[in-house]
PyMOL Python script that loads the backbone (N, CA, C, O; Angstrom):
from pymol import cmd

cmd.read_pdbstr("""\
ATOM      1  N   UNK A   1       1.297  -1.276   0.001  1.00  0.00           N
ATOM      2  CA  UNK A   1       0.451   0.087   0.045  1.00  0.00           C
ATOM      3  C   UNK A   1       1.138   0.918  -0.122  1.00  0.00           C
ATOM      4  O   UNK A   1       2.291   0.840   0.302  1.00  0.00           O
ATOM      5  N   UNK A   2       0.571   2.324  -0.986  1.00  0.00           N
ATOM      6  CA  UNK A   2       1.421   3.594  -0.695  1.00  0.00           C
ATOM      7  C   UNK A   2       1.025   4.615   0.701  1.00  0.00           C
ATOM      8  O   UNK A   2       0.049   4.790   1.431  1.00  0.00           O
ATOM      9  N   UNK A   3       1.903   4.952   0.614  1.00  0.00           N
ATOM     10  CA  UNK A   3       1.939   6.188   1.764  1.00  0.00           C
ATOM     11  C   UNK A   3       1.045   7.297   1.769  1.00  0.00           C
ATOM     12  O   UNK A   3       1.568   8.401   1.613  1.00  0.00           O
ATOM     13  N   UNK A   4      -0.266   7.240   1.923  1.00  0.00           N
ATOM     14  CA  UNK A   4      -0.820   8.391   1.447  1.00  0.00           C
ATOM     15  C   UNK A   4      -0.721   9.513   2.844  1.00  0.00           C
ATOM     16  O   UNK A   4      -1.432  10.511   2.727  1.00  0.00           O
ATOM     17  N   UNK A   5      -0.134   9.436   3.758  1.00  0.00           N
ATOM     18  CA  UNK A   5       0.277  10.579   4.141  1.00  0.00           C
ATOM     19  C   UNK A   5       1.353  11.716   3.830  1.00  0.00           C
ATOM     20  O   UNK A   5       2.312  11.474   3.098  1.00  0.00           O
ATOM     21  N   UNK A   6       1.198  12.698   4.290  1.00  0.00           N
ATOM     22  CA  UNK A   6       2.309  14.292   2.994  1.00  0.00           C
ATOM     23  C   UNK A   6       3.209  13.955   4.440  1.00  0.00           C
ATOM     24  O   UNK A   6       3.206  14.902   5.227  1.00  0.00           O
ATOM     25  N   UNK A   7       3.716  13.146   4.736  1.00  0.00           N
ATOM     26  CA  UNK A   7       5.143  12.818   5.776  1.00  0.00           C
ATOM     27  C   UNK A   7       5.447  12.031   5.207  1.00  0.00           C
ATOM     28  O   UNK A   7       4.544  11.442   4.612  1.00  0.00           O
ATOM     29  N   UNK A   8       7.400  11.330   4.952  1.00  0.00           N
ATOM     30  CA  UNK A   8       7.477  10.397   4.554  1.00  0.00           C
ATOM     31  C   UNK A   8       7.467   9.408   5.969  1.00  0.00           C
ATOM     32  O   UNK A   8       7.169   9.936   7.040  1.00  0.00           O
ATOM     33  N   UNK A   9       7.824   7.881   5.903  1.00  0.00           N
ATOM     34  CA  UNK A   9       7.382   6.751   6.738  1.00  0.00           C
ATOM     35  C   UNK A   9       8.218   7.209   7.794  1.00  0.00           C
ATOM     36  O   UNK A   9       9.012   8.145   7.710  1.00  0.00           O
ATOM     37  N   UNK A  10       7.967   6.395   8.940  1.00  0.00           N
ATOM     38  CA  UNK A  10       8.986   6.364   9.870  1.00  0.00           C
ATOM     39  C   UNK A  10      10.272   5.685   9.585  1.00  0.00           C
ATOM     40  O   UNK A  10       9.733   5.086   8.654  1.00  0.00           O
ATOM     41  N   UNK A  11      11.622   5.190   9.544  1.00  0.00           N
ATOM     42  CA  UNK A  11      12.574   4.129   9.770  1.00  0.00           C
ATOM     43  C   UNK A  11      12.288   3.833  10.777  1.00  0.00           C
ATOM     44  O   UNK A  11      11.793   4.711  11.484  1.00  0.00           O
ATOM     45  N   UNK A  12      12.444   2.565  11.293  1.00  0.00           N
ATOM     46  CA  UNK A  12      12.208   1.664  12.349  1.00  0.00           C
ATOM     47  C   UNK A  12      13.187   0.467  12.189  1.00  0.00           C
ATOM     48  O   UNK A  12      13.209  -0.118  11.106  1.00  0.00           O
ATOM     49  N   UNK A  13      13.866   0.135  13.038  1.00  0.00           N
ATOM     50  CA  UNK A  13      14.988  -0.838  13.311  1.00  0.00           C
ATOM     51  C   UNK A  13      14.036  -1.275  14.755  1.00  0.00           C
ATOM     52  O   UNK A  13      13.498  -0.572  15.611  1.00  0.00           O
ATOM     53  N   UNK A  14      14.141  -3.200  14.510  1.00  0.00           N
ATOM     54  CA  UNK A  14      13.628  -3.796  15.709  1.00  0.00           C
ATOM     55  C   UNK A  14      14.897  -4.636  16.420  1.00  0.00           C
ATOM     56  O   UNK A  14      15.846  -5.127  15.810  1.00  0.00           O
ATOM     57  N   UNK A  15      14.682  -4.669  17.755  1.00  0.00           N
ATOM     58  CA  UNK A  15      15.672  -5.750  18.060  1.00  0.00           C
ATOM     59  C   UNK A  15      14.960  -6.367  19.552  1.00  0.00           C
ATOM     60  O   UNK A  15      15.019  -5.904  20.691  1.00  0.00           O
ATOM     61  N   UNK A  16      14.215  -7.708  18.975  1.00  0.00           N
ATOM     62  CA  UNK A  16      13.842  -8.631  19.663  1.00  0.00           C
ATOM     63  C   UNK A  16      14.226  -9.926  19.915  1.00  0.00           C
ATOM     64  O   UNK A  16      14.883 -10.154  18.899  1.00  0.00           O
ATOM     65  N   UNK A  17      14.272 -11.047  20.650  1.00  0.00           N
ATOM     66  CA  UNK A  17      15.099 -12.324  20.985  1.00  0.00           C
ATOM     67  C   UNK A  17      14.035 -13.104  20.699  1.00  0.00           C
ATOM     68  O   UNK A  17      14.420 -14.272  20.760  1.00  0.00           O
ATOM     69  N   UNK A  18      12.836 -13.044  20.405  1.00  0.00           N
ATOM     70  CA  UNK A  18      11.930 -14.018  20.713  1.00  0.00           C
ATOM     71  C   UNK A  18      11.368 -13.772  19.831  1.00  0.00           C
ATOM     72  O   UNK A  18      10.824 -12.711  19.524  1.00  0.00           O
ATOM     73  N   UNK A  19      11.447 -15.106  19.095  1.00  0.00           N
ATOM     74  CA  UNK A  19      11.215 -15.080  17.168  1.00  0.00           C
ATOM     75  C   UNK A  19       9.560 -15.023  17.119  1.00  0.00           C
ATOM     76  O   UNK A  19       9.182 -14.380  16.140  1.00  0.00           O
ATOM     77  N   UNK A  20       8.754 -15.407  17.730  1.00  0.00           N
ATOM     78  CA  UNK A  20       7.145 -15.439  17.696  1.00  0.00           C
ATOM     79  C   UNK A  20       7.108 -13.520  17.467  1.00  0.00           C
ATOM     80  O   UNK A  20       6.583 -12.941  16.516  1.00  0.00           O
ATOM     81  N   UNK A  21       7.710 -12.972  18.454  1.00  0.00           N
ATOM     82  CA  UNK A  21       7.209 -11.837  19.156  1.00  0.00           C
ATOM     83  C   UNK A  21       7.990 -10.433  17.885  1.00  0.00           C
ATOM     84  O   UNK A  21       7.479  -9.398  17.458  1.00  0.00           O
ATOM     85  N   UNK A  22       9.282 -11.011  17.649  1.00  0.00           N
ATOM     86  CA  UNK A  22       9.990 -10.055  16.415  1.00  0.00           C
ATOM     87  C   UNK A  22       8.717 -10.428  15.427  1.00  0.00           C
ATOM     88  O   UNK A  22       7.914  -9.499  15.335  1.00  0.00           O
ATOM     89  N   UNK A  23       8.355 -11.705  14.614  1.00  0.00           N
ATOM     90  CA  UNK A  23       7.592 -11.872  13.634  1.00  0.00           C
ATOM     91  C   UNK A  23       6.804 -11.152  13.464  1.00  0.00           C
ATOM     92  O   UNK A  23       6.759 -10.285  12.592  1.00  0.00           O
ATOM     93  N   UNK A  24       5.790 -11.478  14.552  1.00  0.00           N
ATOM     94  CA  UNK A  24       4.436 -10.131  14.918  1.00  0.00           C
ATOM     95  C   UNK A  24       4.328  -8.844  15.021  1.00  0.00           C
ATOM     96  O   UNK A  24       3.370  -8.075  14.940  1.00  0.00           O
ATOM     97  N   UNK A  25       6.136  -8.629  15.328  1.00  0.00           N
ATOM     98  CA  UNK A  25       6.225  -6.666  15.023  1.00  0.00           C
ATOM     99  C   UNK A  25       6.415  -6.386  13.762  1.00  0.00           C
ATOM    100  O   UNK A  25       6.107  -5.377  13.126  1.00  0.00           O
ATOM    101  N   UNK A  26       7.200  -7.814  13.287  1.00  0.00           N
ATOM    102  CA  UNK A  26       7.823  -7.159  11.664  1.00  0.00           C
ATOM    103  C   UNK A  26       6.547  -6.980  10.809  1.00  0.00           C
ATOM    104  O   UNK A  26       6.379  -5.979  10.113  1.00  0.00           O
ATOM    105  N   UNK A  27       5.565  -8.098  10.898  1.00  0.00           N
ATOM    106  CA  UNK A  27       4.059  -7.961  10.163  1.00  0.00           C
ATOM    107  C   UNK A  27       3.624  -6.678  10.400  1.00  0.00           C
ATOM    108  O   UNK A  27       3.539  -5.858   9.486  1.00  0.00           O
ATOM    109  N   UNK A  28       3.152  -6.262  12.289  1.00  0.00           N
ATOM    110  CA  UNK A  28       2.330  -4.983  12.123  1.00  0.00           C
ATOM    111  C   UNK A  28       2.917  -3.750  11.254  1.00  0.00           C
ATOM    112  O   UNK A  28       2.231  -2.927  10.648  1.00  0.00           O
ATOM    113  N   UNK A  29       4.971  -3.811  11.349  1.00  0.00           N
ATOM    114  CA  UNK A  29       5.168  -2.625  11.160  1.00  0.00           C
ATOM    115  C   UNK A  29       5.123  -2.758   9.432  1.00  0.00           C
ATOM    116  O   UNK A  29       5.504  -1.794   8.769  1.00  0.00           O
ATOM    117  N   UNK A  30       4.649  -3.970   8.774  1.00  0.00           N
ATOM    118  CA  UNK A  30       5.106  -4.012   7.315  1.00  0.00           C
ATOM    119  C   UNK A  30       3.933  -3.650   6.810  1.00  0.00           C
ATOM    120  O   UNK A  30       4.011  -3.218   5.660  1.00  0.00           O
ATOM    121  N   UNK A  31       2.728  -3.683   7.341  1.00  0.00           N
ATOM    122  CA  UNK A  31       1.451  -3.093   7.093  1.00  0.00           C
ATOM    123  C   UNK A  31       1.039  -2.151   7.440  1.00  0.00           C
ATOM    124  O   UNK A  31      -0.066  -1.676   7.180  1.00  0.00           O
ATOM    125  N   UNK A  32       1.941  -1.691   8.142  1.00  0.00           N
ATOM    126  CA  UNK A  32       1.402   0.198   8.261  1.00  0.00           C
ATOM    127  C   UNK A  32       2.291   1.004   7.288  1.00  0.00           C
ATOM    128  O   UNK A  32       3.491   0.984   7.558  1.00  0.00           O
ATOM    129  N   UNK A  33       1.873   1.775   6.103  1.00  0.00           N
ATOM    130  CA  UNK A  33       2.219   2.576   5.767  1.00  0.00           C
ATOM    131  C   UNK A  33       3.270   4.063   5.827  1.00  0.00           C
ATOM    132  O   UNK A  33       3.941   4.807   5.111  1.00  0.00           O
ATOM    133  N   UNK A  34       2.748   3.792   7.513  1.00  0.00           N
ATOM    134  CA  UNK A  34       4.029   5.254   7.980  1.00  0.00           C
ATOM    135  C   UNK A  34       5.173   4.628   8.119  1.00  0.00           C
ATOM    136  O   UNK A  34       6.183   5.329   8.072  1.00  0.00           O
ATOM    137  N   UNK A  35       5.357   2.866   8.367  1.00  0.00           N
ATOM    138  CA  UNK A  35       6.816   3.417   8.764  1.00  0.00           C
ATOM    139  C   UNK A  35       7.623   2.159   7.481  1.00  0.00           C
ATOM    140  O   UNK A  35       7.084   1.641   6.503  1.00  0.00           O
ATOM    141  N   UNK A  36       9.068   1.993   8.004  1.00  0.00           N
ATOM    142  CA  UNK A  36       9.536   1.549   6.585  1.00  0.00           C
ATOM    143  C   UNK A  36      10.786   0.773   7.594  1.00  0.00           C
ATOM    144  O   UNK A  36      11.866   1.313   7.833  1.00  0.00           O
ATOM    145  N   UNK A  37      10.470  -0.285   7.994  1.00  0.00           N
ATOM    146  CA  UNK A  37      11.367  -1.111   8.755  1.00  0.00           C
ATOM    147  C   UNK A  37      12.642  -1.443   7.830  1.00  0.00           C
ATOM    148  O   UNK A  37      12.741  -1.834   6.667  1.00  0.00           O
ATOM    149  N   UNK A  38      13.566  -1.128   8.821  1.00  0.00           N
ATOM    150  CA  UNK A  38      14.961  -0.882   8.055  1.00  0.00           C
ATOM    151  C   UNK A  38      15.667  -2.580   8.203  1.00  0.00           C
ATOM    152  O   UNK A  38      16.248  -3.173   7.294  1.00  0.00           O
ATOM    153  N   UNK A  39      15.339  -3.261  10.018  1.00  0.00           N
ATOM    154  CA  UNK A  39      15.786  -4.154   9.928  1.00  0.00           C
ATOM    155  C   UNK A  39      15.034  -4.762  10.617  1.00  0.00           C
ATOM    156  O   UNK A  39      13.842  -4.512  10.442  1.00  0.00           O
ATOM    157  N   UNK A  40      15.370  -5.699  11.570  1.00  0.00           N
ATOM    158  CA  UNK A  40      14.696  -6.679  12.803  1.00  0.00           C
ATOM    159  C   UNK A  40      15.621  -7.639  13.339  1.00  0.00           C
ATOM    160  O   UNK A  40      15.532  -8.694  12.710  1.00  0.00           O
ATOM    161  N   UNK A  41      16.512  -7.680  14.298  1.00  0.00           N
ATOM    162  CA  UNK A  41      17.467  -8.702  14.700  1.00  0.00           C
ATOM    163  C   UNK A  41      17.627  -9.163  15.967  1.00  0.00           C
ATOM    164  O   UNK A  41      17.275  -8.414  16.879  1.00  0.00           O
ATOM    165  N   UNK A  42      18.068 -10.199  16.222  1.00  0.00           N
ATOM    166  CA  UNK A  42      17.238 -10.859  17.318  1.00  0.00           C
ATOM    167  C   UNK A  42      18.491 -10.742  18.686  1.00  0.00           C
ATOM    168  O   UNK A  42      18.357 -11.325  19.761  1.00  0.00           O
ATOM    169  N   UNK A  43      19.422 -10.045  18.396  1.00  0.00           N
ATOM    170  CA  UNK A  43      20.442  -9.336  19.474  1.00  0.00           C
ATOM    171  C   UNK A  43      20.996  -8.642  19.399  1.00  0.00           C
ATOM    172  O   UNK A  43      21.368  -8.389  18.253  1.00  0.00           O
ATOM    173  N   UNK A  44      21.484  -7.812  20.467  1.00  0.00           N
ATOM    174  CA  UNK A  44      22.034  -6.206  20.255  1.00  0.00           C
ATOM    175  C   UNK A  44      23.171  -6.281  19.245  1.00  0.00           C
ATOM    176  O   UNK A  44      23.171  -5.525  18.274  1.00  0.00           O
ATOM    177  N   UNK A  45      24.284  -7.305  19.475  1.00  0.00           N
ATOM    178  CA  UNK A  45      25.501  -7.494  19.078  1.00  0.00           C
ATOM    179  C   UNK A  45      24.620  -7.781  17.237  1.00  0.00           C
ATOM    180  O   UNK A  45      25.381  -7.145  16.508  1.00  0.00           O
ATOM    181  N   UNK A  46      23.862  -8.189  16.612  1.00  0.00           N
ATOM    182  CA  UNK A  46      23.762  -8.317  15.744  1.00  0.00           C
ATOM    183  C   UNK A  46      23.102  -6.917  14.722  1.00  0.00           C
ATOM    184  O   UNK A  46      23.011  -6.984  13.496  1.00  0.00           O
ATOM    185  N   UNK A  47      22.656  -5.595  15.626  1.00  0.00           N
ATOM    186  CA  UNK A  47      21.909  -4.540  15.173  1.00  0.00           C
ATOM    187  C   UNK A  47      22.899  -3.535  15.601  1.00  0.00           C
ATOM    188  O   UNK A  47      22.734  -2.340  15.354  1.00  0.00           O
ATOM    189  N   UNK A  48      24.184  -4.104  16.398  1.00  0.00           N
ATOM    190  CA  UNK A  48      25.142  -2.688  16.269  1.00  0.00           C
ATOM    191  C   UNK A  48      26.375  -3.596  15.101  1.00  0.00           C
ATOM    192  O   UNK A  48      27.397  -3.043  14.694  1.00  0.00           O
ATOM    193  N   UNK A  49      26.102  -4.589  14.847  1.00  0.00           N
ATOM    194  CA  UNK A  49      27.383  -4.310  13.590  1.00  0.00           C
ATOM    195  C   UNK A  49      26.218  -4.189  12.722  1.00  0.00           C
ATOM    196  O   UNK A  49      26.729  -3.367  11.961  1.00  0.00           O
ATOM    197  N   UNK A  50      25.141  -4.351  12.277  1.00  0.00           N
ATOM    198  CA  UNK A  50      24.348  -3.829  10.987  1.00  0.00           C
ATOM    199  C   UNK A  50      24.118  -2.766  10.964  1.00  0.00           C
ATOM    200  O   UNK A  50      23.953  -2.426   9.793  1.00  0.00           O
ATOM    201  N   UNK A  51      23.937  -1.550  11.983  1.00  0.00           N
ATOM    202  CA  UNK A  51      23.296  -0.177  12.006  1.00  0.00           C
ATOM    203  C   UNK A  51      24.247   0.885  11.126  1.00  0.00           C
ATOM    204  O   UNK A  51      23.945   2.000  10.701  1.00  0.00           O
ATOM    205  N   UNK A  52      25.740   0.005  10.983  1.00  0.00           N
ATOM    206  CA  UNK A  52      26.575   1.180  10.071  1.00  0.00           C
ATOM    207  C   UNK A  52      25.877   1.472   8.757  1.00  0.00           C
ATOM    208  O   UNK A  52      25.478   0.515   8.094  1.00  0.00           O
ATOM    209  N   UNK A  53      25.664   2.912   8.254  1.00  0.00           N
ATOM    210  CA  UNK A  53      24.672   3.585   6.953  1.00  0.00           C
ATOM    211  C   UNK A  53      23.319   3.344   7.049  1.00  0.00           C
ATOM    212  O   UNK A  53      22.544   3.632   6.137  1.00  0.00           O
ATOM    213  N   UNK A  54      22.943   2.786   8.191  1.00  0.00           N
ATOM    214  CA  UNK A  54      21.581   3.072   8.307  1.00  0.00           C
ATOM    215  C   UNK A  54      20.941   4.270   9.236  1.00  0.00           C
ATOM    216  O   UNK A  54      21.358   4.647  10.331  1.00  0.00           O
ATOM    217  N   UNK A  55      19.449   4.919   8.254  1.00  0.00           N
ATOM    218  CA  UNK A  55      19.359   6.029   9.658  1.00  0.00           C
ATOM    219  C   UNK A  55      18.353   5.730  10.134  1.00  0.00           C
ATOM    220  O   UNK A  55      17.287   6.049   9.609  1.00  0.00           O
ATOM    221  N   UNK A  56      18.445   4.859  11.543  1.00  0.00           N
ATOM    222  CA  UNK A  56      16.651   5.209  11.383  1.00  0.00           C
ATOM    223  C   UNK A  56      15.723   5.972  12.770  1.00  0.00           C
ATOM    224  O   UNK A  56      16.050   5.702  13.925  1.00  0.00           O
ATOM    225  N   UNK A  57      14.948   6.609  12.569  1.00  0.00           N
ATOM    226  CA  UNK A  57      13.955   7.455  13.673  1.00  0.00           C
ATOM    227  C   UNK A  57      13.870   6.793  14.632  1.00  0.00           C
ATOM    228  O   UNK A  57      14.171   7.567  15.541  1.00  0.00           O
ATOM    229  N   UNK A  58      13.663   5.883  15.037  1.00  0.00           N
ATOM    230  CA  UNK A  58      13.099   4.577  15.681  1.00  0.00           C
ATOM    231  C   UNK A  58      13.934   3.273  15.738  1.00  0.00           C
ATOM    232  O   UNK A  58      14.497   2.664  14.829  1.00  0.00           O
ATOM    233  N   UNK A  59      13.859   3.035  16.982  1.00  0.00           N
ATOM    234  CA  UNK A  59      14.318   1.756  17.523  1.00  0.00           C
ATOM    235  C   UNK A  59      13.687   0.834  18.357  1.00  0.00           C
ATOM    236  O   UNK A  59      13.651   1.005  19.575  1.00  0.00           O
ATOM    237  N   UNK A  60      13.334   0.153  17.967  1.00  0.00           N
ATOM    238  CA  UNK A  60      12.175  -0.894  19.330  1.00  0.00           C
ATOM    239  C   UNK A  60      13.068  -2.088  20.168  1.00  0.00           C
ATOM    240  O   UNK A  60      13.122  -3.280  19.864  1.00  0.00           O
ATOM    241  N   UNK A  61      13.609  -1.554  21.077  1.00  0.00           N
ATOM    242  CA  UNK A  61      14.353  -2.464  21.489  1.00  0.00           C
ATOM    243  C   UNK A  61      13.673  -3.275  23.109  1.00  0.00           C
ATOM    244  O   UNK A  61      13.050  -2.925  24.111  1.00  0.00           O
ATOM    245  N   UNK A  62      14.253  -4.461  22.558  1.00  0.00           N
ATOM    246  CA  UNK A  62      13.706  -5.429  24.135  1.00  0.00           C
ATOM    247  C   UNK A  62      14.521  -5.541  24.853  1.00  0.00           C
ATOM    248  O   UNK A  62      15.615  -5.884  24.405  1.00  0.00           O
ATOM    249  N   UNK A  63      14.378  -5.319  26.205  1.00  0.00           N
ATOM    250  CA  UNK A  63      15.723  -4.935  27.356  1.00  0.00           C
ATOM    251  C   UNK A  63      16.266  -5.967  27.850  1.00  0.00           C
ATOM    252  O   UNK A  63      17.267  -5.848  28.556  1.00  0.00           O
ATOM    253  N   UNK A  64      15.642  -7.343  27.542  1.00  0.00           N
ATOM    254  CA  UNK A  64      16.132  -8.402  27.759  1.00  0.00           C
ATOM    255  C   UNK A  64      16.625  -8.932  26.865  1.00  0.00           C
ATOM    256  O   UNK A  64      15.713  -9.250  26.103  1.00  0.00           O
ATOM    257  N   UNK A  65      18.015  -9.382  26.288  1.00  0.00           N
ATOM    258  CA  UNK A  65      18.705  -9.446  24.956  1.00  0.00           C
ATOM    259  C   UNK A  65      19.726 -10.700  25.468  1.00  0.00           C
ATOM    260  O   UNK A  65      20.364 -10.558  26.511  1.00  0.00           O
ATOM    261  N   UNK A  66      19.809 -11.645  24.851  1.00  0.00           N
ATOM    262  CA  UNK A  66      21.173 -12.703  25.323  1.00  0.00           C
ATOM    263  C   UNK A  66      22.637 -12.116  24.649  1.00  0.00           C
ATOM    264  O   UNK A  66      23.043 -11.815  23.526  1.00  0.00           O
ATOM    265  N   UNK A  67      23.132 -12.143  25.945  1.00  0.00           N
ATOM    266  CA  UNK A  67      24.489 -11.198  25.601  1.00  0.00           C
ATOM    267  C   UNK A  67      24.161  -9.953  26.136  1.00  0.00           C
ATOM    268  O   UNK A  67      23.574  -9.734  27.196  1.00  0.00           O
ATOM    269  N   UNK A  68      24.899  -8.571  24.721  1.00  0.00           N
ATOM    270  CA  UNK A  68      24.441  -7.411  25.201  1.00  0.00           C
ATOM    271  C   UNK A  68      23.186  -7.088  25.917  1.00  0.00           C
ATOM    272  O   UNK A  68      22.215  -7.571  25.336  1.00  0.00           O
ATOM    273  N   UNK A  69      22.895  -6.438  26.973  1.00  0.00           N
ATOM    274  CA  UNK A  69      21.352  -6.317  27.058  1.00  0.00           C
ATOM    275  C   UNK A  69      20.654  -5.349  26.444  1.00  0.00           C
ATOM    276  O   UNK A  69      21.333  -4.992  25.481  1.00  0.00           O
ATOM    277  N   UNK A  70      19.482  -4.630  26.502  1.00  0.00           N
ATOM    278  CA  UNK A  70      19.154  -3.664  25.773  1.00  0.00           C
ATOM    279  C   UNK A  70      19.594  -2.754  26.243  1.00  0.00           C
ATOM    280  O   UNK A  70      20.129  -1.889  25.549  1.00  0.00           O
ATOM    281  N   UNK A  71      19.511  -2.668  27.506  1.00  0.00           N
ATOM    282  CA  UNK A  71      20.497  -0.981  27.979  1.00  0.00           C
ATOM    283  C   UNK A  71      21.685  -1.092  27.815  1.00  0.00           C
ATOM    284  O   UNK A  71      21.945   0.111  27.827  1.00  0.00           O
ATOM    285  N   UNK A  72      22.870  -1.688  27.632  1.00  0.00           N
ATOM    286  CA  UNK A  72      23.442  -1.948  27.149  1.00  0.00           C
ATOM    287  C   UNK A  72      23.935  -0.998  25.567  1.00  0.00           C
ATOM    288  O   UNK A  72      24.896  -0.298  25.248  1.00  0.00           O
ATOM    289  N   UNK A  73      23.031  -1.332  25.088  1.00  0.00           N
ATOM    290  CA  UNK A  73      22.608  -1.520  23.546  1.00  0.00           C
ATOM    291  C   UNK A  73      22.076  -0.165  23.380  1.00  0.00           C
ATOM    292  O   UNK A  73      22.225   0.346  22.270  1.00  0.00           O
ATOM    293  N   UNK A  74      21.510   0.471  24.250  1.00  0.00           N
ATOM    294  CA  UNK A  74      20.530   1.623  23.555  1.00  0.00           C
ATOM    295  C   UNK A  74      21.917   2.374  23.918  1.00  0.00           C
ATOM    296  O   UNK A  74      22.436   2.914  22.941  1.00  0.00           O
ATOM    297  N   UNK A  75      22.725   2.530  25.340  1.00  0.00           N
ATOM    298  CA  UNK A  75      23.901   3.382  25.562  1.00  0.00           C
ATOM    299  C   UNK A  75      24.683   3.444  24.378  1.00  0.00           C
ATOM    300  O   UNK A  75      24.826   4.510  23.780  1.00  0.00           O
ATOM    301  N   UNK A  76      25.282   2.211  23.930  1.00  0.00           N
ATOM    302  CA  UNK A  76      26.149   2.200  22.431  1.00  0.00           C
ATOM    303  C   UNK A  76      25.324   3.156  21.303  1.00  0.00           C
ATOM    304  O   UNK A  76      25.798   4.041  20.591  1.00  0.00           O
ATOM    305  N   UNK A  77      24.021   2.708  21.381  1.00  0.00           N
ATOM    306  CA  UNK A  77      23.355   3.264  20.040  1.00  0.00           C
ATOM    307  C   UNK A  77      22.994   4.727  20.243  1.00  0.00           C
ATOM    308  O   UNK A  77      22.649   5.286  19.202  1.00  0.00           O
ATOM    309  N   UNK A  78      22.993   5.282  21.057  1.00  0.00           N
ATOM    310  CA  UNK A  78      22.646   6.242  21.364  1.00  0.00           C
ATOM    311  C   UNK A  78      24.238   7.464  21.139  1.00  0.00           C
ATOM    312  O   UNK A  78      24.126   8.683  21.012  1.00  0.00           O
ATOM    313  N   UNK A  79      25.509   6.738  21.145  1.00  0.00           N
ATOM    314  CA  UNK A  79      27.029   7.024  21.164  1.00  0.00           C
ATOM    315  C   UNK A  79      26.814   7.355  19.352  1.00  0.00           C
ATOM    316  O   UNK A  79      26.955   8.409  18.731  1.00  0.00           O
ATOM    317  N   UNK A  80      26.552   6.427  19.037  1.00  0.00           N
ATOM    318  CA  UNK A  80      25.971   5.581  17.506  1.00  0.00           C
ATOM    319  C   UNK A  80      25.383   6.921  16.744  1.00  0.00           C
ATOM    320  O   UNK A  80      26.010   7.759  16.095  1.00  0.00           O
ATOM    321  N   UNK A  81      24.037   6.850  17.022  1.00  0.00           N
ATOM    322  CA  UNK A  81      22.907   7.611  16.148  1.00  0.00           C
ATOM    323  C   UNK A  81      22.364   8.558  17.310  1.00  0.00           C
ATOM    324  O   UNK A  81      21.206   8.202  17.525  1.00  0.00           O
ATOM    325  N   UNK A  82      22.755   9.748  18.255  1.00  0.00           N
ATOM    326  CA  UNK A  82      22.400  10.660  19.311  1.00  0.00           C
ATOM    327  C   UNK A  82      20.704  11.247  18.551  1.00  0.00           C
ATOM    328  O   UNK A  82      19.922  11.872  19.267  1.00  0.00           O
ATOM    329  N   UNK A  83      20.406  10.974  17.281  1.00  0.00           N
ATOM    330  CA  UNK A  83      19.214  11.157  16.838  1.00  0.00           C
ATOM    331  C   UNK A  83      17.743  10.143  17.450  1.00  0.00           C
ATOM    332  O   UNK A  83      16.659  10.428  17.959  1.00  0.00           O
ATOM    333  N   UNK A  84      18.277   9.173  17.153  1.00  0.00           N
ATOM    334  CA  UNK A  84      17.214   8.069  16.916  1.00  0.00           C
ATOM    335  C   UNK A  84      16.519   8.023  18.670  1.00  0.00           C
ATOM    336  O   UNK A  84      16.999   8.297  19.770  1.00  0.00           O
ATOM    337  N   UNK A  85      15.456   7.633  18.294  1.00  0.00           N
ATOM    338  CA  UNK A  85      14.665   7.458  19.325  1.00  0.00           C
ATOM    339  C   UNK A  85      14.523   5.626  19.510  1.00  0.00           C
ATOM    340  O   UNK A  85      14.197   4.720  18.743  1.00  0.00           O
ATOM    341  N   UNK A  86      14.946   5.693  20.908  1.00  0.00           N
ATOM    342  CA  UNK A  86      14.349   4.634  21.620  1.00  0.00           C
ATOM    343  C   UNK A  86      13.521   4.068  22.570  1.00  0.00           C
ATOM    344  O   UNK A  86      13.350   4.340  23.758  1.00  0.00           O
ATOM    345  N   UNK A  87      12.854   2.922  21.570  1.00  0.00           N
ATOM    346  CA  UNK A  87      11.484   2.836  22.533  1.00  0.00           C
ATOM    347  C   UNK A  87      11.534   1.457  22.965  1.00  0.00           C
ATOM    348  O   UNK A  87      11.614   0.469  22.234  1.00  0.00           O
ATOM    349  N   UNK A  88      11.445   1.511  25.021  1.00  0.00           N
ATOM    350  CA  UNK A  88      11.459  -0.365  25.124  1.00  0.00           C
ATOM    351  C   UNK A  88      10.373  -1.015  25.628  1.00  0.00           C
ATOM    352  O   UNK A  88      10.369  -2.244  25.701  1.00  0.00           O
TER     353      UNK A  88
END
""", "prot")
cmd.dss("prot")
cmd.show_as("cartoon", "prot")
cmd.util.cbc("prot")
cmd.orient("prot")
């Protein structure tokens, strides 16, 4: 579906280790023309590695992740992309 909004879509990144939750959120964001999903990652480390070159407006962050926690990842992310808003 084409974006009918006068504004460009919100660029989003998702970090969620639970595959069912991640897939549900990917489907929900994909069905909404107001969002452009730049990537969905199962770990903070994967997202940090892949984020180079991306300019998300919003990062949807799970706090309880394997390895690096969502809190640690948010701190690193804010150093890399201070303009990005993080929703936990």
